[in-house]
Structures are given as C-alpha cells and as structure tokens.
Residue frames as qw, qx, qy, qz and C-alpha x, y, z in Angstrom:
[[0.005, -0.319, -0.282, -0.905, -7.46, -67.44, 36.33],
 [0.148, 0.241, 0.591, -0.756, -9.99, -65.55, 38.42],
 [0.012, -0.498, -0.776, -0.386, -13.66, -65.96, 37.51],
 [0.096, -0.256, 0.053, -0.961, -15.47, -62.63, 37.77],
 [0.623, -0.375, -0.365, -0.582, -18.71, -64.38, 38.73],
 [0.852, -0.399, -0.337, -0.034, -17.51, -66.56, 41.59],
 [0.709, -0.064, -0.296, 0.637, -14.13, -65.35, 42.80],
 [0.265, -0.875, -0.157, 0.375, -13.24, -62.40, 44.99],
 [0.534, 0.778, -0.018, 0.331, -11.61, -59.73, 42.87],
 [0.699, -0.055, -0.268, 0.661, -8.04, -58.83, 43.82],
 [0.156, -0.972, -0.107, -0.137, -7.45, -55.81, 46.03],
 [0.418, -0.764, 0.441, 0.217, -3.70, -56.38, 46.48],
 [0.749, 0.567, -0.344, -0.001, -0.71, -57.50, 44.42],
 [0.863, -0.418, 0.192, 0.210, 1.97, -59.97, 45.40],
 [0.434, 0.823, -0.338, 0.144, 5.40, -58.56, 44.63],
 [0.421, 0.436, -0.724, 0.330, 8.22, -60.96, 45.50],
 [0.489, -0.238, -0.807, 0.232, 6.14, -62.69, 48.17],
 [0.063, -0.276, -0.462, 0.840, 4.83, -59.52, 49.83],
 [0.093, 0.691, 0.694, 0.180, 1.20, -58.45, 49.52],
 [0.120, -0.122, -0.039, 0.985, 0.69, -54.78, 48.67],
 [0.267, 0.681, 0.610, -0.304, -2.81, -53.29, 48.89],
 [0.241, 0.060, 0.435, 0.865, -3.62, -51.37, 45.72],
 [0.373, 0.403, 0.163, -0.820, -6.12, -48.84, 44.43],
 [0.338, 0.176, 0.891, 0.249, -8.50, -50.98, 42.32],
 [0.349, 0.696, 0.365, -0.510, -10.91, -48.25, 41.21],
 [0.658, 0.543, 0.414, 0.317, -11.38, -47.81, 37.45],
 [0.105, 0.993, -0.043, 0.038, -10.25, -44.18, 37.71],
 [0.506, -0.654, 0.502, 0.252, -6.85, -45.38, 38.90],
 [0.711, 0.137, 0.602, 0.337, -6.56, -47.58, 35.81],
 [0.421, 0.833, 0.282, 0.223, -7.49, -44.75, 33.49],
 [0.155, -0.963, 0.214, 0.060, -5.16, -42.28, 35.22],
 [0.661, -0.404, 0.551, 0.310, -2.31, -44.82, 35.08],
 [0.668, 0.423, 0.497, 0.357, -2.79, -45.28, 31.34],
 [0.208, 0.962, 0.092, 0.149, -2.74, -41.51, 30.80],
 [0.395, -0.824, 0.374, 0.157, 0.47, -41.23, 32.81],
 [0.733, -0.140, 0.574, 0.338, 2.15, -44.03, 30.86],
 [0.568, 0.725, 0.308, 0.240, 1.53, -42.14, 27.63],
 [0.067, -0.981, 0.177, 0.043, 3.89, -39.43, 28.91],
 [0.914, 0.235, -0.143, 0.297, 6.81, -41.88, 28.82],
 [0.210, 0.685, -0.443, 0.539, 9.04, -40.20, 31.38],
 [0.428, 0.037, -0.786, 0.445, 10.46, -41.27, 34.71],
 [0.207, -0.044, 0.423, -0.881, 8.29, -38.94, 36.78],
 [0.697, -0.007, -0.230, -0.679, 5.16, -40.35, 35.14],
 [0.678, 0.033, -0.735, 0.018, 6.27, -43.91, 35.96],
 [0.193, 0.011, -0.698, 0.690, 6.79, -43.02, 39.63],
 [0.426, 0.011, 0.169, -0.889, 3.45, -41.23, 39.72],
 [0.721, 0.030, -0.512, -0.466, 1.85, -44.28, 38.07],
 [0.503, -0.004, -0.809, 0.304, 3.27, -46.57, 40.73],
 [0.062, 0.028, 0.526, -0.848, 1.86, -44.23, 43.40],
 [0.574, -0.053, -0.240, -0.781, -1.57, -44.38, 41.74],
 [0.801, -0.107, -0.552, -0.207, -1.75, -48.10, 42.51],
 [0.689, -0.120, -0.585, 0.410, 0.54, -48.63, 45.51],
 [0.356, -0.922, -0.139, -0.064, 0.19, -45.27, 47.24],
 [0.065, -0.878, 0.455, -0.133, 3.30, -44.35, 49.24],
 [0.691, -0.368, 0.623, -0.011, 4.24, -48.01, 49.81],
 [0.692, 0.602, -0.321, -0.236, 5.91, -48.73, 46.46],
 [0.961, -0.156, 0.146, 0.176, 7.78, -52.07, 46.27],
 [0.326, -0.706, 0.443, 0.446, 11.54, -51.81, 45.94],
 [0.411, 0.001, 0.777, 0.477, 11.62, -54.08, 42.89],
 [0.346, 0.488, 0.013, -0.802, 10.06, -51.63, 40.42],
 [0.297, 0.216, -0.772, -0.519, 10.17, -54.09, 37.52],
 [0.143, -0.236, -0.957, 0.091, 8.19, -56.68, 39.48],
 [0.149, 0.468, 0.483, -0.725, 5.83, -53.96, 40.76],
 [0.370, 0.415, -0.288, -0.780, 5.07, -52.85, 37.17],
 [0.249, 0.060, -0.922, -0.291, 4.72, -56.46, 36.02],
 [0.008, -0.366, -0.860, 0.354, 2.06, -56.99, 38.69],
 [0.278, 0.502, 0.161, -0.803, 0.26, -53.78, 37.69],
 [0.344, 0.293, -0.614, -0.647, 0.21, -55.03, 34.09],
 [0.150, -0.158, -0.976, -0.002, -1.25, -58.37, 35.25],
 [0.109, 0.481, 0.623, -0.607, -3.92, -56.46, 37.16],
 [0.290, 0.495, -0.124, -0.810, -4.66, -54.13, 34.25],
 [0.345, 0.171, -0.792, -0.474, -5.01, -57.17, 31.96],
 [0.758, -0.224, 0.073, -0.608, -7.63, -58.49, 34.37],
 [0.666, -0.352, 0.645, -0.124, -5.50, -61.49, 35.30],
 [0.884, 0.410, 0.225, -0.005, -5.28, -62.75, 31.75],
 [0.555, -0.427, 0.409, 0.585, -1.73, -63.27, 30.49],
 [0.299, -0.051, 0.563, 0.769, -0.63, -61.40, 27.38],
 [0.179, 0.748, 0.633, 0.085, -4.09, -59.86, 26.98],
 [0.226, 0.096, 0.082, 0.966, -4.07, -56.40, 25.51],
 [0.208, 0.516, 0.451, -0.698, -6.56, -53.72, 26.40],
 [0.526, 0.660, 0.536, 0.038, -9.11, -53.01, 23.72],
 [0.116, 0.947, -0.076, -0.289, -7.25, -49.81, 22.95],
 [0.453, -0.468, 0.623, 0.434, -4.28, -51.66, 21.59],
 [0.394, 0.425, -0.501, -0.642, -6.03, -52.26, 18.28],
 [0.909, 0.129, 0.208, -0.337, -7.44, -55.21, 16.46],
 [0.857, -0.090, 0.421, 0.283, -4.20, -56.92, 15.72],
 [0.615, 0.647, 0.192, 0.409, -3.12, -54.42, 13.09],
 [0.551, -0.050, -0.167, 0.816, -1.04, -52.17, 15.31],
 [0.063, -0.530, -0.177, -0.827, -3.48, -49.26, 15.22],
 [0.019, -0.114, -0.660, 0.742, -4.68, -47.68, 18.45],
 [0.125, -0.527, -0.777, -0.320, -8.44, -48.09, 18.70],
 [0.305, -0.864, -0.311, -0.251, -9.17, -45.67, 21.55],
 [0.354, 0.263, -0.436, 0.785, -7.72, -43.33, 24.09],
 [0.335, -0.642, -0.628, 0.285, -9.13, -42.68, 27.52],
 [0.212, -0.372, -0.057, 0.902, -7.93, -39.12, 27.03],
 [0.174, 0.132, -0.345, -0.913, -9.56, -38.06, 23.79],
 [0.414, -0.240, -0.754, -0.450, -12.47, -40.54, 23.93],
 [0.031, -0.099, -0.749, 0.655, -13.60, -39.83, 27.48],
 [0.475, 0.167, 0.097, -0.859, -16.89, -38.28, 26.32],
 [0.662, 0.141, -0.581, -0.452, -17.65, -41.31, 24.13],
 [0.356, 0.004, -0.887, 0.294, -16.83, -43.74, 26.97],
 [0.187, 0.131, 0.537, -0.812, -19.08, -41.80, 29.34],
 [0.583, 0.193, -0.132, -0.778, -21.94, -41.70, 26.79],
 [0.579, 0.120, -0.771, -0.237, -21.62, -45.39, 25.95],
 [0.202, -0.082, -0.861, 0.459, -21.81, -46.44, 29.63],
 [0.315, 0.196, 0.349, -0.861, -24.75, -44.10, 30.18],
 [0.605, 0.208, -0.348, -0.685, -26.66, -45.30, 27.12],
 [0.627, 0.097, -0.757, -0.155, -26.07, -49.02, 27.50],
 [0.487, -0.155, -0.775, 0.371, -25.81, -49.57, 31.24],
 [0.325, -0.834, -0.242, -0.374, -27.38, -46.41, 32.70],
 [0.719, -0.437, -0.171, 0.513, -24.15, -45.97, 34.65],
 [0.120, 0.970, -0.054, 0.206, -23.07, -42.36, 35.14],
 [0.812, 0.084, -0.285, 0.502, -19.30, -42.76, 35.46],
 [0.126, 0.538, -0.234, 0.800, -19.00, -39.29, 36.95],
 [0.594, -0.517, 0.099, -0.608, -21.34, -40.27, 39.80],
 [0.923, -0.116, -0.364, 0.048, -20.08, -43.80, 40.55],
 [0.439, -0.834, 0.320, -0.098, -18.18, -43.69, 43.83],
 [0.309, -0.500, 0.798, 0.131, -16.22, -46.87, 43.10],
 [0.925, 0.296, 0.006, -0.238, -16.02, -49.58, 40.46],
 [0.698, -0.375, 0.533, 0.297, -13.33, -52.26, 40.41],
 [0.112, 0.575, -0.559, -0.588, -11.11, -52.05, 37.30],
 [0.127, -0.008, 0.962, 0.243, -12.02, -55.62, 36.26],
 [0.293, 0.606, 0.688, -0.271, -15.75, -54.84, 36.40],
 [0.204, 0.770, -0.082, -0.600, -15.21, -51.64, 34.43],
 [0.033, 0.433, -0.747, -0.504, -13.22, -53.51, 31.77],
 [0.258, 0.251, 0.932, 0.043, -15.81, -56.30, 31.51],
 [0.303, 0.761, 0.448, -0.358, -18.44, -53.64, 30.79],
 [0.096, 0.737, -0.333, -0.581, -16.15, -51.65, 28.50],
 [0.081, -0.269, 0.869, 0.409, -15.21, -54.68, 26.41],
 [0.203, 0.386, 0.900, 0.014, -18.90, -55.63, 26.11],
 [0.233, 0.523, 0.109, -0.813, -20.17, -52.31, 24.78],
 [0.677, 0.549, 0.481, -0.095, -22.57, -52.66, 21.86],
 [0.503, -0.003, 0.454, 0.736, -20.88, -52.31, 18.50],
 [0.142, 0.751, 0.503, 0.402, -23.66, -49.89, 17.57],
 [0.340, -0.834, -0.182, 0.395, -22.43, -47.33, 20.12],
 [0.326, 0.936, -0.124, 0.049, -20.67, -44.25, 18.80],
 [0.378, -0.719, 0.578, 0.079, -17.48, -45.24, 20.63],
 [0.721, -0.028, 0.672, 0.167, -17.38, -48.65, 18.94],
 [0.611, 0.749, 0.247, 0.074, -18.19, -47.09, 15.57],
 [0.080, 0.942, -0.326, 0.003, -15.23, -44.69, 15.96],
 [0.541, -0.493, 0.674, 0.100, -12.95, -47.49, 17.14],
 [0.780, 0.322, 0.526, 0.103, -14.00, -49.49, 14.07],
 [0.446, 0.893, -0.029, 0.054, -13.01, -46.61, 11.78],
 [0.196, -0.852, 0.484, 0.033, -9.63, -46.29, 13.46],
 [0.491, -0.367, 0.782, 0.107, -8.61, -49.94, 13.07],
 [0.805, 0.481, 0.237, -0.252, -10.36, -50.70, 9.76],
 [0.501, -0.218, 0.647, 0.532, -8.25, -52.53, 7.20],
 [0.402, 0.638, -0.049, -0.654, -8.63, -50.91, 3.80],
 [0.028, -0.253, 0.867, 0.428, -7.42, -53.78, 1.61],
 [0.080, 0.297, 0.935, 0.179, -10.12, -55.18, -0.62],
 [0.166, 0.694, 0.476, -0.515, -12.39, -52.14, -0.32],
 [0.470, 0.709, 0.384, 0.361, -13.60, -50.13, -3.29],
 [0.379, 0.302, -0.046, 0.873, -11.97, -46.78, -4.05],
 [0.315, -0.630, -0.152, -0.694, -14.95, -44.92, -2.61],
 [0.802, -0.540, -0.255, -0.019, -14.99, -47.05, 0.55],
 [0.720, -0.064, -0.189, 0.665, -11.24, -46.51, 1.05],
 [0.119, 0.474, 0.031, 0.872, -11.72, -42.76, 0.60],
 [0.562, -0.650, -0.211, -0.465, -14.52, -42.78, 3.16],
 [0.852, -0.429, -0.219, 0.206, -12.58, -44.84, 5.73],
 [0.579, 0.158, -0.133, 0.789, -9.41, -42.77, 5.25],
 [0.099, -0.575, -0.040, -0.811, -11.37, -39.58, 5.89],
 [0.726, -0.601, -0.191, -0.272, -12.99, -41.14, 8.98],
 [0.840, -0.189, -0.222, 0.458, -9.60, -42.36, 10.22],
 [0.347, 0.326, -0.093, 0.874, -8.17, -38.88, 9.79],
 [0.347, -0.623, -0.144, -0.686, -11.18, -37.22, 11.40],
 [0.796, -0.561, -0.049, -0.223, -11.21, -39.54, 14.42],
 [0.695, 0.326, -0.467, 0.439, -7.44, -39.99, 14.67],
 [0.648, -0.689, -0.206, 0.251, -6.07, -39.97, 18.19],
 [0.218, 0.923, -0.215, 0.233, -3.91, -36.83, 18.36],
 [0.880, -0.192, -0.141, 0.410, -0.30, -37.62, 19.18],
 [0.474, -0.126, -0.003, 0.871, 1.26, -34.22, 18.67],
 [0.104, 0.626, 0.174, -0.753, 0.49, -30.57, 18.24],
 [0.124, 0.291, -0.611, -0.725, 0.93, -30.95, 14.46],
 [0.099, -0.264, -0.937, -0.207, -1.62, -33.78, 14.35],
 [0.022, 0.619, 0.613, -0.492, -4.04, -31.67, 16.39],
 [0.123, 0.518, -0.178, -0.828, -3.65, -28.80, 13.90],
 [0.129, 0.044, -0.835, -0.533, -4.40, -31.25, 11.08],
 [0.058, -0.460, -0.879, 0.109, -7.56, -32.46, 12.86],
 [0.062, 0.633, 0.320, -0.702, -8.70, -28.87, 13.40],
 [0.149, 0.370, -0.471, -0.787, -8.18, -28.08, 9.70],
 [0.142, -0.154, -0.923, -0.323, -10.13, -31.20, 8.73],
 [0.003, -0.553, -0.718, 0.422, -12.92, -30.25, 11.16],
 [0.115, 0.561, 0.014, -0.819, -13.13, -26.81, 9.62],
 [0.183, 0.177, -0.707, -0.660, -13.37, -28.21, 6.05],
 [0.143, -0.305, -0.938, -0.085, -16.03, -30.73, 7.06],
 [0.016, 0.552, 0.550, -0.626, -18.04, -28.12, 8.98],
 [0.256, 0.549, -0.116, -0.787, -18.33, -25.93, 5.87],
 [0.827, 0.390, 0.335, -0.226, -19.19, -28.95, 3.70],
 [0.275, 0.756, -0.526, -0.275, -15.88, -28.97, 1.85],
 [0.918, 0.227, -0.325, -0.013, -13.99, -31.91, 0.39],
 [0.731, -0.632, 0.226, 0.124, -11.68, -33.56, 2.98],
 [0.848, 0.260, 0.140, 0.441, -9.17, -34.19, 0.17],
 [0.230, 0.868, -0.086, 0.431, -8.13, -30.55, 0.27],
 [0.456, -0.764, 0.405, -0.211, -6.71, -31.16, 3.76],
 [0.935, -0.141, 0.317, 0.076, -5.63, -34.78, 3.20],
 [0.772, 0.513, 0.070, 0.368, -3.42, -33.80, 0.23],
 [0.078, -0.960, 0.217, -0.159, -1.50, -31.13, 2.18]]
C-alpha cells in the first residue's frame, strides 16, 4: 500500500503489464463518478477517456479495475465515503452536493476548489474523508445514512423529514417530491402533508 506521506503518488496505471499515464486530478475523479451514474455504454467509454485520454487499454475490464483501484486510493475493497455507512444508503453525491463540498473545503482548509489548478485525487480524498463532522456536508450525510431503530417517535419523524429533504434525487419524480417538500417547509407547514402523499 502506498503511504501518502512518504511515497510518490501514482500518475499511471499498469494494465496487463503496460503502464498508461492517467489524469490524476480530482476533477477527473468527480467527472468519472458522474458519468458512471448514467449507466450506459457511451458514459463508460467517456469515463475511460477521462482517465486514459485517447490511449485506452484494449482490455476494458482490466482498465476499469485499475481505475477502481486508483479511485479507492490504492486500498482494496475500500468504498468511497458516498457509498454509505454500511447500511446501503448513499451518503453524498458530487452532483447535488457540490456546493456543500466546495463550502466545506473552503471553511476547513481555506482551499477554493474552483481556483485550484491541480490536486491529486488521493490528496483530495484524504481531505474529503477528514472533513469535520460539524460541517454542513457531514451533517447532511449523517441525516442520509442515519439508522432510525431505537429512536423515539419524535426523533424518527425528525430524521425521516431530514432524509426526505436532503435525499439525493434519482429521478424526475423524486425531484418533484423534494420541490413540494421545500415549498411546505418554506411556508412553515408540516412535512407530513407531503410525506403522506
């Protein structure tokens, strides 16, 4: 395993004995994740181009396996923080949480992610995974993955409403639901009127 403090961070991937230079910038990692959410063949090809450029290895399975190793920061079977806290719920999305990610990096590290010319994916992830739990992003992620067993009725009601409010939209219907919930909350209404629909 590579030690972030003493080892040189990878800038290429070995696919079947051949070294392929890759794009290691954090933006490539974020863009790749967004593409993989589309789940179609064109997105996969585009994702491979994000990392390998025009020199995509012939063995696509091995090429993707190496990308996954890279995205996991060289740690086998490690899941990104967005995969949830072991309960199958998605904690974050680089798409809908981009403002919160930006704000968290700015507040905690004084790093303006829009101004950074380059940051290696592994450095970005080390910082991302070490964000203070008091940040708004971590608070929202906590709501999303919270287990409701053992909580009082009022606590469950609160967490369910927060989970609905901060849910990661997966479809147009879910987005309409979030908009309706936003409208009710903005006028001080009871979220149950939307939750019971």
